[in-house]
Structure formats: C-alpha cells, structure tokens
N, C-alpha and C positions, 0 to 999 in steps of 0.2 A: 659896579654897575651891573643891574641885573640883565640876564640875557633877553633878547628880543622874543616876543610871544611867537609861538608856532603859528605858521600860516595855516589858515583853513584849508582843507582838502577840497579840490574842485568838485562840484556836484557830478561831473561824468565820471569821476573816480569813484565816488560812492555808489554811483548807479552800476558801475561795471563790478563793483566787489559784491553788491547785492544780487546782481545777476549770477556770479560764480557760486555765491553761497546757495542760491535757489537750485542751481544745477546739481550741486554736490548733495543737496537734501534729496532731490528728485532720485539721482542715481542710487543714493542709500536706500530710499523707499522702495524703489524697483527691484534692487538686489535682495531686499528682504522679503518681498512678494515672492520672488523667483526662488529663494533659498526655502520658504516656507512650503511652497508649492512642491519642491523636489523632495522635501523631508516627508511630506504627505504621501506623495507616490511611492516612496521606498516604504513607509510604514504601511501603506495599503497593501503592496505586494508581500510585505513580510507576515502580516495578519492573515493574508490569504494562504500563504504556504504554512502557517502556524495551524490554521483550521484544517487543512489537509493532512498535516502530520498528526494533529491531535486526534484525528479519526482513526488513525493508524497505531493503535495502542500495542506496544511491544511486551512480549511476555517474557518469562525467565527462561534460561537455558539457550538452545540453539537458535530460538526464534528471534534473538537479539543480534541477528547478523548485521542488519542495516535498517535505516528508517525506509519507508515507502516513498515513492517518487509519483508526483502528480499524473505523469504521462501513463503510468501502468494502470491507473484507476479507470482508463478507458475500457478496460477488459470487464468491468461490472456494468451490467446493463439495468441493474436495480439499484436503489438507494439503500446502501448499508452502512452499518458502522461496525467497529471492532472494539469489544469490551469485555470484562470479566464475565465468564459463563458459569452458571450454577451445575453445568454438565462436566466441564473440564477446562482448565486454563483459560485461554481467550476464545471467544466465540465470535460468530457473524450474526448480527441482528438487523432485522428490517427496520428502516427508518419511516418507510411508507408502505401502504398495502401492495401486495404483489398477487396478481392474478394468476390462477392455475394455467399451465401451458405457457407462460412468458419466460423468455430466456433471460437468465439472470447473470450469466458468466460466460465467457466464451474465450478460446484460445486466441493469441496474437504473438506477434514477433518479440515483445518485450519478454516473454517466457523462455525458458530453457528446456530444449528437447535434446537430452544427451544419449550418445550411444556408449558402449563400454570403454572407449578410449577417452571421450572427453570427460565421462564421469569420473574415471580413476584419476585423471589430472587435476581434480579439485582438491583444495586443501581439506584437511581433516575436519575443520570447523564448518566449512561449506557444505561438506558431504553429510555431515550429521544434520545440518538444516535442510538440505535437500530431501534426504531420504525421510525425515519425520514427516514433511508436509507434502511431498509429491507422490507420483504414482507412475507405474509401467502403462503406457499406452500400448496395448497388445497388438493391434493391428500393424503399427509402425515398428514396434520393438524398442521404441525410444523412452526413456525415462522423463517424464514431464515434471518440472518444478518451477516455482514462481515466487514473486515477492510482492504480490499484490493483495495478500490477505486471504487468499483461498487456502492457504496452509493453515487457517484457523478454523476450518470447517470440521464441526465435530460429527461424530459417527451417531446415527440413530437407526435402530435396527427397524426392518419391516416398516409397518404403518406409523412409526415414530418420525421417519423420514419425511421431510417436506419437499426436498429438492433431490435431484439426480437426473439419470438417463438410462433407459434400459436396453441400450444398443450402443455399439462402438462405431463412432463416426470417424472419418479420417482424421489425422492430426490437426489439418489446417481448418477442419470444421467442429472440432470437438467443443462441446457446450455443455452447460447446466441448466435445466429448466425447473420451475416451480411444479411440484406435483400436484399440489392443491392450493387453494387461496391461503395466502400467509398474512397475518395481521401485523400492524405496527408493534414493535418491541418484540416480536417472536424470534426465536432463534432458528437460523437455517441450519439443518441437519441433513447429513447424506448417509445412505447405507453404504459402507465400505465394502459390504460384502461382494458387490458386483465386480470389484476390481483387486479385492485385497490379496488374492493369491498369486498376483503378477510378479514374477521374479522370486518367489520364495522356494521353488524346487532346489534341492541341493546341488544340482548340476548347472544352474542358471548363474550367470555372471553377476548378478545383482546379490545373491545370497550371502557371499563373503563380506560384501560391503555391508550390508545390514548388520551381520554378525559384529563386525568390527566397530563400526561407527554409530550404529543405532539399535542396539540388541533389545532394548525394551520396547521399542516400537515394533521390532520384529516379532516379539511375543506376542503383543496385542494383535498384529495381523494374522499370526498363525491361529490365534484363539477364534478369529472371526470365520476360519475356514473350518473349523471343528464343527461336527454335526449339530451339538447343542451350544450355541453361542449366545450369551447374555450380556456382552459387554457394552457400555454406552458411550465411551468417548475414546479419542485417540491417545 
C-alpha cells in the first residue's frame, strides 16, 4: 500500500519562510555593503600613505635608514618632491613655483637636536645618516639632523644656490627661504659654505665622529672651507 501523500504546508508557514529568507538576503546585502565600504576606506588610506611615501625616494647608503613619515612633512612649507638629481644622488625639486623670500622649510619637534652625549649614544648606522645630512647649529651648539627629506638638499655654490639663509636664528626659529623665484621642476640647492665649517675643528667633539662614521662627507665639507672651492654636491 503506497504511503499517504504529504500534507501541503500551511500558507502561514510559507509566509514565515519567505520572510526569513528575505531577512537573510537583506542582512547579507547590508554586510556586503559594509564590507565593501570598509575595504574602500582601508584602500584609500593605504593609497594616501603610498603617495606620501612614494614622494620620499630613498637613496643608497646611509640614506636608507627608514622611510619618511607623513607628520614630518609639516616641516616643508613648499610643495617639493624627492627624486634622482643630476647633481648628486637624490635631490629636492619644486612641484609648484616658489616665490623669492618664501619660507620653504622650518625646524620642528620631529627633528633631532643632539649634544655630544646624545650624539655619541646613537648607533653607527644612525650616526652615519645624521652626519651626512645634518649640520651644527652654531648658536645652540646642537647638531641638527632630520628625516623629512632635508638631508637630500644638494650644495650649490654662490649664485647657483636658490635657497638658504644668511644669518643664524635661534634653533626653534631655524628655517630656510627661497633666495629667488624657483620654477616648477627646478632643484633646490643651498650653499653649504655658510655652515660647513661647524664642528670640523680638530678639537671639536664632532670631528672624531665625522672621521670615524662619515669620512667622505668630512672631506667634502673641508673642501668647501678651502679658499678656492668648486664642489657642487654633498
């Protein structure tokens, strides 16, 4: 004897099932919208960081210490980029026109102002990086170094220099200005001669650090203090 036919499901049960299915589909749709938005937000932030870091072109040698950070770019008051220089290594280039007299860079708390004790406590690798790109701030006696790209500023003697400063401000007010109008794509260059002799005297505490950790840069800076200097890059 065949089994009795199955009783049809009540209409109310079909309606509840349909409602549950619709709710599940709606939850799935909302989750996908949320998930897509979340990924878009993450990708947007990642792309923004990539753009900032891609502007921070790292060079060979001690300049490969670490990537730049978005917060230290606040020290730049001009729109610049860092790329291969025809002068030497990596250079700084104007992305927009810069008017003569404009402040293009300034000191801030993200930089490192070191005395003898803090300088000698640095690792050998960090010392080489600092000495190659920094300078002695003569009024304070502190050695100033940074990771915002200022270490890529190439030397330009005399009228070749288009940025700089002809006097020593206090450390907290230290800055660099455009000495003339600078065009888009033009490399920013500073005359190192203004500060190059800082710490080079044989009896200065910086001299043995230069000799041990950055001898080639020491030789270059010494050449700038000679009566007839014709060097062009750091």
